[in-house]
Backbone as CSV, one residue per row, in Angstrom:
resi,resn,N_x,N_y,N_z,CA_x,CA_y,CA_z,C_x,C_y,C_z
1,UNK,12.203,0.553,27.513,13.000,0.036,26.418,13.838,-1.120,26.964
2,UNK,13.814,-2.209,26.255,14.574,-3.377,26.693,16.060,-3.144,26.450
3,UNK,16.917,-3.865,27.150,18.359,-3.689,26.937,18.791,-3.998,25.503
4,UNK,18.152,-4.987,24.887,18.506,-5.317,23.514,18.105,-4.177,22.562
5,UNK,16.940,-3.575,22.785,16.502,-2.451,21.956,17.397,-1.236,22.163
6,UNK,17.840,-1.027,23.403,18.756,0.083,23.684,20.094,-0.117,22.986
7,UNK,20.562,-1.351,22.921,21.822,-1.644,22.238,21.689,-1.405,20.736
8,UNK,20.589,-1.836,20.170,20.353,-1.606,18.738,20.237,-0.116,18.455
9,UNK,19.516,0.605,19.314,19.360,2.048,19.166,20.715,2.755,19.226
10,UNK,21.543,2.392,20.203,22.857,3.016,20.346,23.753,2.729,19.163
11,UNK,23.728,1.504,18.683,24.542,1.141,17.526,24.094,1.918,16.290
12,UNK,22.806,2.018,16.110,22.251,2.762,14.972,22.635,4.235,15.053
13,UNK,22.552,4.820,16.247,22.882,6.238,16.419,24.362,6.490,16.159
14,UNK,25.216,5.629,16.701,26.660,5.797,16.493,27.004,5.640,15.011
15,UNK,26.379,4.666,14.354,26.628,4.474,12.923,26.209,5.678,12.102
16,UNK,25.051,6.240,12.398,24.569,7.409,11.658,25.486,8.610,11.872
17,UNK,25.954,8.810,13.087,26.858,9.934,13.367,28.211,9.717,12.684
18,UNK,28.701,8.482,12.652,29.957,8.206,11.954,29.836,8.466,10.455
19,UNK,28.712,8.092,9.866,28.488,8.375,8.443,28.433,9.886,8.218
20,UNK,27.837,10.626,9.142,27.792,12.080,9.052,29.195,12.676,9.095
21,UNK,30.034,12.180,9.984,31.406,12.669,10.095,32.199,12.364,8.828
22,UNK,32.020,11.163,8.289,32.714,10.792,7.051,32.281,11.708,5.906
23,UNK,30.996,12.014,5.836,30.507,12.905,4.789,31.087,14.303,4.898
24,UNK,31.121,14.851,6.129,31.708,16.179,6.318,33.191,16.187,5.973
25,UNK,33.915,15.177,6.420,35.350,15.114,6.131,35.587,15.027,4.631
26,UNK,34.823,14.182,3.956,34.992,14.033,2.509,34.667,15.324,1.770
27,UNK,33.633,16.011,2.211,33.245,17.250,1.553,34.299,18.336,1.731
28,UNK,34.902,18.393,2.904,35.893,19.430,3.172,37.272,19.118,2.605
29,UNK,37.583,17.848,2.384,38.944,17.489,2.001,39.158,17.343,0.505
30,UNK,38.116,17.309,-0.298,38.303,17.051,-1.719,38.201,18.322,-2.545
31,UNK,38.890,18.314,-3.670,38.815,19.414,-4.627,38.145,18.972,-5.922
32,UNK,37.720,17.710,-5.975,37.073,17.144,-7.146,35.558,17.331,-7.015
33,UNK,34.916,17.810,-8.070,33.487,18.096,-8.005,32.638,16.831,-7.893
34,UNK,33.033,15.762,-8.557,32.283,14.510,-8.464,32.373,13.947,-7.047
35,UNK,33.551,13.985,-6.462,33.700,13.519,-5.083,32.902,14.388,-4.115
36,UNK,32.806,15.666,-4.407,31.990,16.552,-3.567,30.518,16.171,-3.636
37,UNK,30.044,15.812,-4.812,28.650,15.383,-4.952,28.418,14.078,-4.195
38,UNK,29.377,13.161,-4.281,29.249,11.901,-3.543,29.267,12.154,-2.041
39,UNK,30.115,13.065,-1.584,30.155,13.398,-0.154,28.845,14.031,0.294
40,UNK,28.269,14.865,-0.550,26.966,15.459,-0.230,25.886,14.384,-0.153
41,UNK,25.986,13.388,-1.014,25.051,12.270,-0.984,25.189,11.475,0.318
42,UNK,26.412,11.253,0.756,26.653,10.549,2.024,26.078,11.350,3.189
43,UNK,26.248,12.668,3.153,25.685,13.518,4.205,24.164,13.411,4.269
44,UNK,23.531,13.439,3.133,22.071,13.368,3.146,21.575,11.994,3.581
45,UNK,22.327,10.943,3.259,21.940,9.610,3.731,22.046,9.516,5.246
46,UNK,23.057,10.146,5.825,23.172,10.117,7.283,22.049,10.924,7.939
47,UNK,21.649,12.019,7.316,20.526,12.790,7.845,19.236,11.975,7.760
48,UNK,19.081,11.219,6.682,17.918,10.349,6.558,17.909,9.305,7.674
49,UNK,19.066,8.721,7.940,19.159,7.755,9.038,18.813,8.390,10.379
50,UNK,19.269,9.601,10.603,18.973,10.281,11.863,17.490,10.637,11.977
51,UNK,16.850,10.959,10.873,15.402,11.222,10.902,14.645,9.950,11.262
52,UNK,15.046,8.840,10.686,14.394,7.565,11.007,14.626,7.217,12.474
53,UNK,15.825,7.472,12.963,16.134,7.214,14.370,15.278,8.082,15.284
54,UNK,15.099,9.339,14.926,14.255,10.224,15.733,12.803,9.751,15.731
55,UNK,12.331,9.265,14.602,10.980,8.735,14.547,10.817,7.489,15.394
56,UNK,11.853,6.674,15.446,11.810,5.464,16.267,11.772,5.807,17.755
57,UNK,12.574,6.789,18.149,12.645,7.134,19.572,11.386,7.847,20.055
58,UNK,10.746,8.610,19.187,9.541,9.339,19.600,8.256,8.587,19.282
59,UNK,8.384,7.377,18.764,7.250,6.526,18.399,6.357,7.181,17.349
60,UNK,6.963,7.929,16.449,6.236,8.548,15.339,6.869,8.102,14.026
61,UNK,6.813,6.792,13.788,7.459,6.233,12.607,6.837,6.739,11.308
62,UNK,5.537,6.970,11.295,4.884,7.434,10.067,5.382,8.821,9.659
63,UNK,5.521,9.705,10.630,6.052,11.039,10.340,7.488,10.955,9.862
64,UNK,8.285,10.125,10.509,9.693,9.972,10.122,9.814,9.400,8.714
65,UNK,8.962,8.445,8.379,9.001,7.870,7.040,8.607,8.889,5.983
66,UNK,7.611,9.693,6.264,7.210,10.708,5.282,8.291,11.775,5.121
67,UNK,8.931,12.157,6.204,10.037,13.113,6.106,11.219,12.519,5.346
68,UNK,11.505,11.250,5.585,12.613,10.597,4.890,12.343,10.503,3.396
69,UNK,11.123,10.168,3.019,10.789,10.092,1.594,10.862,11.470,0.949
70,UNK,10.400,12.489,1.654,10.500,13.853,1.135,11.960,14.259,0.958
71,UNK,12.792,13.920,1.928,14.217,14.232,1.831,14.862,13.510,0.658
72,UNK,14.486,12.277,0.420,15.050,11.524,-0.700,14.666,12.163,-2.028
73,UNK,13.425,12.596,-2.166,12.976,13.233,-3.412,13.741,14.542,-3.639
74,UNK,13.881,15.343,-2.604,14.622,16.605,-2.727,16.082,16.335,-3.045
75,UNK,16.648,15.320,-2.408,18.057,15.001,-2.625,18.307,14.552,-4.059
76,UNK,17.393,13.810,-4.646,17.550,13.386,-6.038,17.535,14.604,-6.965
77,UNK,16.648,15.541,-6.718,16.594,16.750,-7.545,17.890,17.559,-7.420
78,UNK,18.402,17.675,-6.207,19.651,18.414,-5.997,20.814,17.720,-6.692
79,UNK,20.854,16.397,-6.621,21.941,15.656,-7.257,21.890,15.778,-8.781
80,UNK,20.692,15.767,-9.347,20.558,15.905,-10.800,21.063,17.274,-11.244
81,UNK,20.693,18.309,-10.524,21.171,19.652,-10.857,22.688,19.740,-10.678
82,UNK,23.203,19.151,-9.600,24.646,19.173,-9.358,25.427,18.450,-10.438
83,UNK,24.962,17.288,-10.849,25.654,16.550,-11.909,25.561,17.303,-13.224
84,UNK,24.425,17.944,-13.480,24.301,18.758,-14.688,25.297,19.906,-14.704
85,UNK,25.469,20.550,-13.550,26.456,21.629,-13.465,27.872,21.108,-13.659
86,UNK,28.169,19.967,-13.073,29.513,19.393,-13.230,29.775,19.035,-14.692
87,UNK,28.783,18.462,-15.370,28.960,18.136,-16.790,29.182,19.393,-17.624
88,UNK,28.443,20.443,-17.302,28.617,21.706,-18.036,30.005,22.314,-17.773
89,UNK,30.444,22.260,-16.534,31.784,22.769,-16.201,32.852,21.953,-16.909
90,UNK,32.653,20.632,-16.961,33.631,19.790,-17.647,33.661,20.078,-19.147
91,UNK,32.504,20.324,-19.745,32.499,20.626,-21.177,33.119,21.993,-21.464
92,UNK,33.020,22.928,-20.524,33.604,24.264,-20.711,35.107,24.282,-20.471
93,UNK,35.564,23.590,-19.416,36.959,23.708,-19.004,37.785,22.463,-19.265
94,UNK,37.148,21.303,-19.400,37.888,20.064,-19.585,38.401,19.487,-18.285
95,UNK,37.963,20.052,-17.162,38.425,19.595,-15.853,37.261,19.658,-14.875
96,UNK,37.362,18.853,-13.806,36.341,18.898,-12.755,36.961,19.277,-11.416
97,UNK,38.077,19.961,-11.468,38.728,20.444,-10.255,38.121,21.782,-9.850
98,UNK,37.995,22.020,-8.556,37.385,23.270,-8.115,38.265,24.485,-8.391
99,UNK,39.550,24.279,-8.570,40.425,25.415,-8.916,40.063,26.001,-10.270
100,UNK,39.636,25.142,-11.210,39.250,25.655,-12.523,37.929,26.412,-12.458
101,UNK,37.062,26.037,-11.539,35.775,26.729,-11.389,36.015,28.152,-10.907
102,UNK,36.998,28.350,-10.061,37.299,29.689,-9.546,37.772,30.622,-10.650
103,UNK,38.328,30.055,-11.730,38.871,30.878,-12.804,37.892,31.110,-13.945
104,UNK,36.686,30.563,-13.881,35.712,30.744,-14.953,35.152,32.165,-14.887
105,UNK,35.069,32.801,-16.060,34.520,34.154,-16.118,33.321,34.150,-17.041
106,UNK,32.362,35.029,-16.741,31.222,35.225,-17.603,30.184,34.230,-17.344
């Protein structure tokens, strides 16, 4: 690996890990359901970046690309279900705070 490629690889890895940390922090620190969905989206994007990075380092870009596309499709389905649940909770309670979700019965 050339020094320039190693520098690009290191920068990419550090960036992906920083995005992962930001996603975890956002997910743990918020009580808003929409912000939680956005934080989950940031987490999955960082995992996608790390999968691409792993494919680059192991010289299996085709496998990494197929895994990344599969992850994107699954992530879209999860986000659609999550937004649907948030909309339903908002129509039931009038709020998107997680404290109101804890008080829902039935």
